[in-house]
C-alpha positions as CSV (number, residue, x, y, z in Angstrom):
1,M,0.1,0.0,0.1
2,F,3.0,2.6,0.9
3,E,4.4,1.7,-2.3
4,G,1.4,2.7,-4.5
5,R,1.0,6.3,-2.8
6,T,4.8,6.8,-3.3
7,V,4.4,5.9,-6.8
8,Q,1.0,8.3,-6.7
9,A,3.3,10.8,-5.5
10,L,5.7,10.6,-7.9
11,M,3.5,10.6,-10.6
12,L,1.7,13.7,-9.4
13,A,5.1,15.4,-8.7
14,L,6.2,14.7,-12.8
15,V,3.0,15.8,-13.8
16,L,1.4,18.9,-12.0
17,P,4.4,21.0,-13.2
18,A,3.8,20.1,-16.8
19,L,0.3,20.8,-16.5
20,A,1.0,24.2,-14.4
21,C,3.0,24.9,-17.9
22,G,0.6,25.0,-20.4
23,E,1.1,24.9,-24.0
24,P,4.7,25.5,-24.7
25,L,5.4,28.8,-25.8
26,S,6.1,29.0,-29.7
27,G,6.3,32.3,-31.7
28,A,2.7,31.8,-32.7
29,R,1.4,32.0,-29.1
30,V,3.2,34.8,-28.3
31,E,2.0,36.4,-31.4
32,R,-1.5,35.8,-30.7
33,F,-0.6,37.3,-27.1
34,V,0.7,40.4,-28.5
35,E,-2.8,40.8,-30.6
36,S,-5.1,40.0,-28.0
37,L,-3.2,42.8,-26.1
38,R,-3.9,45.1,-29.2
39,V,-7.2,44.2,-29.0
40,L,-7.9,45.2,-25.5
41,Q,-6.0,48.2,-25.5
42,A,-8.3,49.2,-27.7
43,D,-11.3,49.0,-25.2
44,E,-12.3,51.8,-23.4
45,H,-13.6,50.0,-20.0
46,F,-10.4,47.8,-20.1
47,L,-8.2,50.9,-20.3
48,R,-10.3,52.3,-17.9
49,A,-10.1,49.1,-15.7
50,I,-6.4,49.5,-16.0
51,E,-6.0,52.9,-14.8
52,Q,-8.5,52.4,-11.9
53,G,-6.3,49.4,-11.0
54,Q,-2.6,51.5,-11.1
55,Q,-4.7,54.2,-9.1
56,V,-5.7,51.5,-6.4
57,R,-2.0,49.7,-6.4
58,G,-0.1,52.7,-6.7
59,M,2.6,53.6,-8.6
60,A,4.4,49.8,-8.7
61,A,1.7,48.8,-10.4
62,T,2.9,51.1,-13.6
63,V,6.7,49.3,-13.5
64,P,6.4,46.8,-15.9
65,G,6.8,43.3,-14.5
66,S,5.7,44.2,-11.1
67,M,2.3,42.7,-11.4
68,M,2.1,39.5,-13.8
69,V,-1.1,38.8,-15.9
70,S,-2.1,36.1,-13.5
71,E,-1.8,38.2,-10.4
72,S,-3.8,41.3,-12.4
73,L,-6.8,38.9,-13.1
74,V,-6.8,37.8,-9.6
75,A,-6.9,40.9,-8.4
76,L,-9.9,41.8,-10.9
77,R,-11.9,39.0,-9.4
78,R,-11.5,40.0,-6.1
79,A,-12.7,43.5,-6.9
80,S,-16.1,41.8,-8.2
81,S,-18.1,44.4,-9.4
82,Q,-20.6,43.9,-12.0
83,D,-18.1,46.1,-14.8
84,N,-15.3,43.5,-13.7
85,R,-17.0,40.5,-14.8
86,E,-18.5,42.1,-17.7
87,L,-14.3,43.0,-18.1
88,E,-13.5,39.2,-17.8
89,A,-16.5,38.0,-19.9
90,M,-14.8,40.2,-22.9
91,M,-11.2,39.2,-21.7
92,G,-12.3,35.4,-21.8
93,R,-13.5,36.1,-25.6
94,I,-11.1,37.8,-26.9
95,A,-8.2,35.3,-25.3
96,R,-10.6,32.3,-27.7
97,E,-10.8,34.5,-30.5
98,H,-6.9,34.2,-30.4
99,G,-6.9,30.8,-29.7
100,F,-6.7,30.6,-25.9
101,N,-8.7,28.4,-23.9
102,D,-9.7,30.7,-21.7
103,T,-8.6,33.8,-19.4
104,E,-6.3,31.3,-17.4
105,D,-4.8,30.0,-20.3
106,W,-4.3,33.5,-21.5
107,A,-3.0,34.9,-18.3
108,D,-0.5,31.4,-18.1
109,A,1.1,32.9,-21.6
110,G,1.0,36.4,-20.3
111,D,3.2,35.1,-17.2
112,R,5.7,33.4,-19.0
113,I,5.9,35.7,-21.8
114,L,6.8,38.5,-19.7
115,L,9.1,36.1,-17.3
116,A,11.0,35.6,-20.7
117,L,11.2,39.5,-21.9
118,M,12.4,39.9,-18.5
119,S,15.1,36.9,-19.3
120,L,16.3,38.5,-21.9
121,G,16.5,41.9,-21.0
122,L,18.4,41.1,-18.1
123,E,22.0,42.7,-17.9
124,E,23.7,40.1,-16.0
125,P,23.0,36.7,-15.0
126,A,20.3,36.0,-12.4
127,P,22.7,34.6,-10.0
128,A,24.9,37.6,-10.0
129,L,21.6,39.6,-9.5
130,L,20.5,37.6,-6.6
131,Q,24.2,38.8,-5.1
132,R,23.6,42.0,-5.6
133,L,19.9,42.3,-3.9
134,D,21.5,40.2,-1.1
135,R,24.1,43.6,-0.3
136,I,21.3,46.1,-0.9
137,E,19.2,43.8,1.8
138,A,21.9,43.7,3.8
139,E,22.9,47.5,3.4
140,L,19.3,48.7,3.9
141,H,19.2,46.6,7.1
142,D,22.4,48.2,8.8
143,S,21.4,52.0,7.3
144,D,20.5,54.5,9.6
145,H,19.1,56.4,7.3
146,F,15.6,55.0,6.8
147,S,13.0,54.5,9.0
148,D,11.8,51.2,10.0
149,D,8.2,51.8,7.9
150,Q,10.7,53.1,5.1
151,K,12.6,50.0,5.2
152,V,10.1,47.4,5.5
153,R,8.4,48.8,2.2
154,M,11.7,48.5,0.7
155,A,12.4,45.1,2.0
156,R,9.3,43.9,0.3
157,M,10.0,45.6,-2.7
158,L,13.1,43.7,-2.5
159,S,11.7,40.6,-1.9
160,A,9.1,41.2,-4.9
161,S,12.1,41.6,-7.3
162,R,14.6,38.5,-5.8
163,K,11.1,36.6,-7.1
164,R,11.1,38.0,-10.3
165,V,14.7,37.8,-11.1
166,E,14.5,33.9,-9.6
167,Q,11.6,33.5,-12.1
168,A,13.1,35.1,-15.1
169,G,16.2,33.0,-14.0
170,D,14.6,29.8,-14.3
171,V,12.8,30.5,-17.8
172,S,13.5,27.8,-20.2
173,Q,15.6,28.3,-23.5
174,Q,12.7,27.4,-25.6
175,D,10.5,30.0,-24.1
176,R,13.4,32.6,-24.8
177,A,13.9,31.9,-27.8
178,A,9.6,31.6,-28.8
179,V,9.9,35.5,-27.5
180,E,13.1,37.0,-28.6
181,P,11.4,37.6,-31.9
182,Y,8.3,39.8,-30.4
183,V,10.7,41.7,-28.2
184,G,9.9,45.0,-30.1
185,E,6.3,44.4,-30.4
186,L,6.1,43.1,-26.7
187,K,7.8,46.3,-25.1
188,K,5.6,48.8,-27.6
189,A,2.4,46.8,-26.4
190,L,3.1,47.0,-22.9
191,A,4.9,50.3,-22.7
192,W,7.9,48.7,-21.0
């Protein structure tokens, strides 16, 4: 009995990460995502929702990569107004029209595309950036120039940066290759 559960656990450990990644990124998938962004950005309801979200979350939301596509979708659902439900329905329709199964599939592709874009834009390897973040955190901790409240806020920002650098460092070569030809289009579409 123990062996059967062990085998099941191993199978889940192998299968779940593959399921979580969704469809592999390809140039066509990246292109469909970019085109879906263009359609969404032409919609005033979508643009108003983005603007309101930025006002609620503050300036961090205007920094590319500060919020993944899936995190934006979760935030939209949390707000749960009639307008947001209509917006999500429209996003789902546009996602399906562009070859995605649903908004989750679209958001998964968007997250992977953003991470690949970040990975391609790293000026130095992720491990070196992580070491630099370690030094900055240590300096922040030891600094007398910031209040405790400022240190807490900056530590949160550094933690978010660390998470993104780690994620960007883990991007597959396949995802990077799929995104690379579209870097210019993506930066334009994302106002990067």
